[in-house]
N, C-alpha and C positions, 0 to 999 in steps of 0.2 A: 832258171835261177843261176847267178854267178857265184861259183864256188870261190872261196879264200884262196888268193894267189892268182885267179884268172883275170885276165883284162876285161873291163866292164865294156859293153857295146855302147857306141855313141847314141846320145838321145839329147832332145832339146825340150826344155820346160819354161815356164814364165817365172821370171824373178819377182821379187818383192815389189819392184817398180813398174812391173807390166813388160819389161824388155825380155825377149827371147834368149836364153843362154843355153849353148850347147856344151856339152862335156868336153868336145874336142878343143874347145875354144883354151882349155888349161893344160893341153898335151905339153910335157916338157917340165911341169910343176911337179915337185917332189910330193906334196901332199894335195888332196882336194877333198874336202868335207861337204856332204850333200845332207842337209836337214829338211824332213818333209814334216808337215803338221796338217791337220784338216783346216780348211777354209774358216769353219764355223766351230767353235768349241762346244758342241751339243752332243747329246746322247741319245740313242735310240734311232 
């Protein structure tokens, strides 16, 4: 787990359009917001 104030490790995930996006692509930006949600909004 990353603590507040620690640098996040680089990782890569698929974007909403299927393209791969790496956190390192945003190096130098002041703010980066990462939003995650389940692919299917189902319970259980």
